[in-house]
Every structure is written in C-alpha cells, then in structure tokens.
N, C-alpha and C positions, 0 to 999 in steps of 0.2 A: 814795419807797418806800411811803408811805401810800396813794397812789393805786393802786399795783399790788396791795396787800393788799385794797383795796376791791373790785377786780374779780376776785379770786381766791377762788372758793368754798372750795377746800381750805384756804385761810388764814382767811377771815372766818367760815366755818362750823365750823372746827376748834377744837381746844383753844387757849384763850387768845383766840380771835376773839370779836368782838362781834356777829356776824351780818351779813347782807347789808345794806349801806347802801340807803336809799330810792332813791337815784339810779342804782343798779345793778340790772339785770334779768338774771335767770339763766334761760337756755333749758335744755331737757332734753338730756342727753347722748345722742347717737344711738348706742346700743349694741345692734345687731341680734342679737348673739350671746345676750345675757342677756334682752333685751326685743325680740322680733321685730316691734315696731310698724313701721308703714310709713314710708318716707322722707318722704312728704308730711306725716305727723303730726309728725315731728321738725322739718322745715322750718317747719311752721306754728307751732311753739313759738317759733322765732326771730322769725317774722313778728309774733307777738303782742308780743314784747318790743320790737321795732322801732317798733311803733305807739304806744309810750309816749314819743315824742320822743327816741329814742336817737340819739346822735351817731355811734356806731360799733358795729360787730359785730367782736369779737375772738374768735378760735378757734385753738387749737393744730391744726396740720394733721394730726397724729395725736395723740390725746388721751393725753399722757404722764402728766400729773398725775391724770387721770381713770381711770387703770388700763391704759395702753397699748392703748387702743381705736382700731382703724382705722375711720375714718369710712366710712359706706356710700357707694358710688359715686353721684355726683350731689348729695351733700349740700351741699358748698360752692358748687356751681353754683346750686342752688336758694336757699340762704341769701344768697349774694352778690346774686342778683337781687332778693330782698326788700329787702336793705339799700340797694341802689342806687336802688330805686323810692322809698324814703323819704328819700334824700339822705344816708344814713349812710355812713361810711367802712368799708371792708373791711380788717381787719388780720389778717395771718397770723402766728401765733406759731411761729417756727421755732427757738426757743431750744434745744430738745432734739433735734429731728429733722432739722434742716437739714444741709447740707454732705454730701449723698450718703448719709446714714444710712438712708434708706428703700430704697436700692439701685437701684431702677428709674429714679429721678429725683434730681436734685441737691437739689431743694426738695420738701417734702411736699405743698405746695399744688399742685404740678404734676401730682400723681396725680389731682387733681380737675378738671384743665383750667380753672383760674381764674387771674386775675391780680389780686392784692390791691393796695390803694392804699398800704399800709404793710406792711413785713415787719420783724419784730424777730428779731435773731440773737444767739446767746449762746455757751453752753458749747463747742460744737465749733469755733468760730472760733479759739480759743486753745489747744485741746487741753490743758486744764488750767491755762493761764495766764488770769487774769481779763481777759476781753476781750469786748466786746459791740458791736453796731452796729444802726443803724436804716436801712432803705432805704425811700425813698418816691418819689412822683412829683415831677416838677419843679414843678408847680403848688402842691403842698403845701409843698415845701421853700421856694419863693419866698414863701409866705404868712408865713413867719417873718422875712423880710427887711423889718422895719419900723423899722430904725434902732436898735433896742435892741441893745446889745453882748451877744454870746454869750460865756459864760465857762464853762470846765469844767477843773477841776484836772487830770484825767487824759486829757482829750480830745487826740487827736493825738500821744500818746506814741510817739516813734520806735521804741523797743524793742518795745512792744506791736504796733505796725504791722508790724515785721519778723517777729515771731512769727506773726501772722495770715497774712502772705504765705508764710512757710515752711510753715505748715499746708496752705495751698492747693496749694503746689508738691508736697508729699508726697502729698496726695490724688490729684493728677493723675499724677505720675511713677510712683507705685506702684500705680496703677489701683485704689485702695481701694474705689471705688464698686462695682466689679464683684465684690467679695468680700462 
C-alpha cells in the first residue's frame, strides 16, 4: 500500500501526505480544457520524468483522480513511445475506467491505440465486491518465476472469481457497454 501512496499525487500531496518521494517523478496532467497547452508539451513533461532513470510510466487511461479528465488524442501514443525509448514499462491504470465504462472501448487505453505492458484492474471487475487483477505480458510474468513461493491470502478466492465472471457475463449479455 505504501508504494501506491508514493506514486499517487492526490495522496502524497494531499491532507496527511508527506509530499512526493524523491524516487517518484510527476508529469503535468494533460488537461486541454483548462490548459490548452499542446500535446507535445504534455508529452515532453513525461519525457523529462523518464530521463531521470524511471522504471515505469503509469497513467490512468482517463484521469479519474485528476478530475475526470479525458486525455488528448495521441497522448498515450507519444508518452508510451518516450517510455519505451528509455526502457521503462508502460502501465495503464484501468481501476476506475475499465470494463466498458468508456463506452466506445472495453479498456480506456484502447481509445489511444496503445498496448500497455501492465494493466491494473479494480472496482468494476467485482461490481462492488472487493476484487482486483493485474494483466501483463508473458515476459514480465515469467520474470517473477524465480523459485520464490508466491503467497496471497485472498488470491484465487473461488467466490471472488465467480463474482468477476458473473460481472463479465452481465456486461456482455445485457450489452452494458452500448449504454
């Protein structure tokens, strides 16, 4: 949990927070409605962060915590290119906007025509039941196969898995995405 607070400006910069840790770099939020700066300037903000030996670029596919800001077209394409140029991973945070909530696509990152290395999923997968998941590439998943036993008290809970499958069934059968 501490690591997630470290990378969450609305947490570490908010009430009770202790500010941005030195190992975390914060790019400008691309909000062309309130700040009509160019896409190139927003992407350059990410590029500057990545030049500081960043291991990953994580971004909500639609900025929920930043004020429900829809990213400008091409933003993730440009920032993912900068990240991949430096060897950083691209992480799409779909915790709030995934599972068809953007309407036109099942995943918010799809609206930007990108494919992330890691996708984090949360709230919609359980429709109120506490459930989350991480999806990644085979290479990244295999890098964790180092002989150390993985243990998780709640991982693989069959009731939770059934709830997640039921949510997917309802989304499909009731064509919720089209609404």
